[in-house]
C-alpha positions, -999 to 999 in steps of 0.1 A, spaced: 0 0 0 14 34 -10 17 64 14 -10 82 -6 -35 52 -2 -27 51 35 -36 88 38 -69 84 20 -78 55 43 -69 75 73 -91 104 61 -120 81 55 -116 65 89 -115 100 106 -147 110 88 -165 78 98 -153 82 134 -167 117 135 -200 105 121 -202 78 147 -195 104 175 -222 127 161 -248 99 160 -238 88 195 -242 122 211 -272 134 190 -298 148 213 -328 125 217 -357 136 195 -392 124 195 -423 125 174 -454 140 190 -482 115 185 -513 131 170 -534 107 191 -522 95 225 -517 58 228 -527 38 259 -496 22 274 -511 9 306 -543 10 326 -542 7 364 -576 0 379 -575 11 416 -584 -18 437 -581 1 470 -602 31 477 -580 62 477 -574 74 512 -578 109 499 -572 121 463 -548 103 439 -521 129 431 -492 116 410 -475 84 398 -439 71 399 -422 41 383 -390 22 393 -377 3 363 -355 -21 382 -384 -32 404 -410 -29 377 -434 -13 401 -457 18 398 -465 39 429 -495 61 433 -495 87 460 -527 101 476 -528 136 491 -551 160 507 -551 152 544 -529 175 565 -507 160 592 -528 159 624 -516 150 659 -527 149 695 -512 146 729 -506 109 723 -500 109 685 -474 124 663 -486 148 636 -489 125 605 -511 125 575 -534 96 568 -529 98 531 -515 66 517 -492 54 489 -501 24 468 -479 0 448 -488 -18 416 -468 -42 394 -458 -36 357 -491 -51 346 -512 -28 368 -520 -53 395 -522 -42 431 -493 -51 454 -497 -32 487 -502 1 504 -485 20 532 -491 52 552 -457 70 555 -475 100 570 -472 127 544 -497 149 525 -482 139 492 -483 161 461 -456 146 438 -440 112 439 -411 102 417 -381 79 414 -348 97 419 -322 79 398 -294 98 415 -302 84 449 -321 53 439 -349 63 462 -386 67 458 -392 103 469 -423 124 477 -428 161 478 -455 173 502 -481 199 501 -468 234 511 -431 226 506 -426 263 501 -444 271 535 -465 295 514 -495 283 533 -479 287 567 -456 263 586 -468 228 591 -451 196 603 -439 168 580 -434 192 551 -407 189 525 -391 161 505 -389 126 519 -378 91 507 -402 62 512 -386 29 522 -392 -2 501 -385 -39 504 -361 -56 481 -390 -67 459 -405 -32 458 -432 -34 483 -439 -2 503 -429 1 540 -444 24 566 -410 40 572 -393 69 555 -364 93 558 -359 131 555 -344 144 522 -350 182 524 -371 206 544 -392 235 532 -379 258 505 -398 290 495 -385 288 459 -413 263 451 -439 291 454 -476 279 453 -484 256 483 -503 233 460 -476 228 434 -468 192 423 -432 196 411 -415 175 385 -379 164 389 -351 166 363 -324 141 373 -299 155 347 -297 189 364 -310 179 398 -336 207 395 -374 208 399 -401 224 378 -429 238 400 -461 248 380 -479 278 397 -516 278 401 -539 299 379 -510 310 357 -487 300 329 -456 302 352 -432 274 360 -405 280 386 -372 263 383 -358 252 416 -324 242 429 -326 229 464 -294 246 473 -309 280 466 -338 296 485 -352 315 455 -362 302 421 -332 302 397 -354 308 367 -390 314 357 -405 298 325 -436 313 310 -456 288 290 -470 301 257 -505 291 264 -519 315 238 -500 298 210 -514 265 222 -549 279 220 -557 276 257 -562 296 289 -547 289 323 -580 276 336 -582 250 308 -551 231 319 -537 213 349 -534 239 376 -504 227 396 -486 200 376 -464 199 345 -445 168 335 -408 168 326 -402 143 298 -365 144 294 -369 147 256 -347 174 240 -369 202 226 -401 186 240 -393 187 277 -427 197 291 -461 179 289 -491 197 302 -526 182 305 -553 202 288 -584 190 307 -610 211 288 -599 201 253 -588 165 262 -552 168 250 -516 168 261 -497 200 252 -460 198 246 -436 227 253 -398 231 251 -377 242 280 -381 278 272 -419 275 273 -424 276 235 -454 256 224 -443 227 202 -474 206 196 -501 185 211 -514 149 214 -552 143 215 -566 121 243 -595 98 237 -628 117 233 -646 92 255 -623 100 284 -644 117 311 -623 143 329 -637 162 359 -629 194 377 -607 174 401 -583 167 372 -573 203 372 -559 198 407 -548 162 410 -549 128 393 -519 134 370 -483 121 368 -455 112 344 -436 79 347 -421 52 324 -423 77 295 -461 81 299 -483 109 311 -509 96 336 -545 107 339 -569 96 365 -603 85 350 -625 86 381 -657 73 365 -641 40 354 -641 11 378 -651 9 415 -624 34 426 -613 49 393 -586 40 368 -552 55 360 -544 57 323 -508 59 312 -507 76 277 -478 76 253 -477 110 237 -440 111 225 -424 85 202 -386 84 202 -371 85 167 
């Protein structure tokens, strides 16, 4: 082989290597499905202790977790101030496993891949509604097989950066930040637990999406982890899921089934995002309601 041929081969190899690197580190893109696809249905076999709030999923255990919320921690001279709201576990097929009462007025439950813990954010984490006990972020203990225990541990106390007392924040494991949707508005506060004030404020372009603030989920916006399509917002009044990027720009929407009967409660609870699906509580289906997991983004 001549020197000239060797140089040509080296150039081709360099180009191919660059193409491989480009493909490897290409940001994940996804197609917005025109019509949402049902990924799972979880019929609630236990009556919710209060209101179903959000849903988490742990891939390694193949378990879903549904957190109830709405009962403030109450105590007495003989009892510690704990909430009677429960958390429920279901397997990957949507079959009931068990329930526990860790003692928190849950608002947002999620799996933290950085700590390998199931964590819950309570009502009034910002203390906006006044100080109350058992408020903040907590990790809920599990058995090796994924069943819920009654015990838990502190993760973080109150932080005023979360704003609205009713917010149901979403967690971004890549930046270790939270997105706290504010009630009756288009605002999403970006929170870093190390800072006592929001580090940024995102204004969702609801007008571009053709909706008003009272059409959509009041306190919850999902973080998808998909580049350019980071936020998913439930549009209750028009039965759709609205997709926004990280700057708040409207990107597109995915229609929910027309026969889905959503109620006023869906503005305030009965949501969630887990296992690459947005969850919607369909209260009128089944004895205690049914959680639907919808796929609205399809990775390319």
